[in-house]
Phi, psi and omega in degrees: 000133181227140168220170178265143173316139182072021180301142171231159175305137019270011170303145183206168163246128180246129180231138180250120181251130173236166177304332178299324179284346173255033195299330184286340177201081181314156182217145174285099189295344176289349177270358176292127181263323180213164180221132170236144182253109169282122186242127172252101174276171186303333185227011179194162177241149172197173180246137170249138173285139176240152183258135179281117179274317179216152188203134173217178175298335181250349185208139175226139176242126174230162179218153175228126180272128180299140177243167182310130168090351184282333174245049188278353178217147179291155174140181175271123176258112182278127181243122176252124174279131177245114179262121174271121181232163180303132178096354181149213184226153170227151183256146166218141186124199005279162169235165185237134173252123177270121176253118192238160178281143183294000000 
């Protein structure tokens, strides 16, 4: 995934999580209630809320629309997906968002 520095909504990052990504301990993805994206940018870390776009027991698709300042510097942004499920959280990833100069 690649976006330019200063990306704003409606530009977004969309991530698909499947049970293949959770192979060590599969999960009924239909039980996920919220998704947060923990982001490590080149010089800071933060969390982005993600909207669930589609969901089944084996696959979930989420997206985050960019807001002012979220892609303020070029570089690789490491994203860890945090899935909230009954009884706690599960992690999926990481994946990388490449933020480039226009």
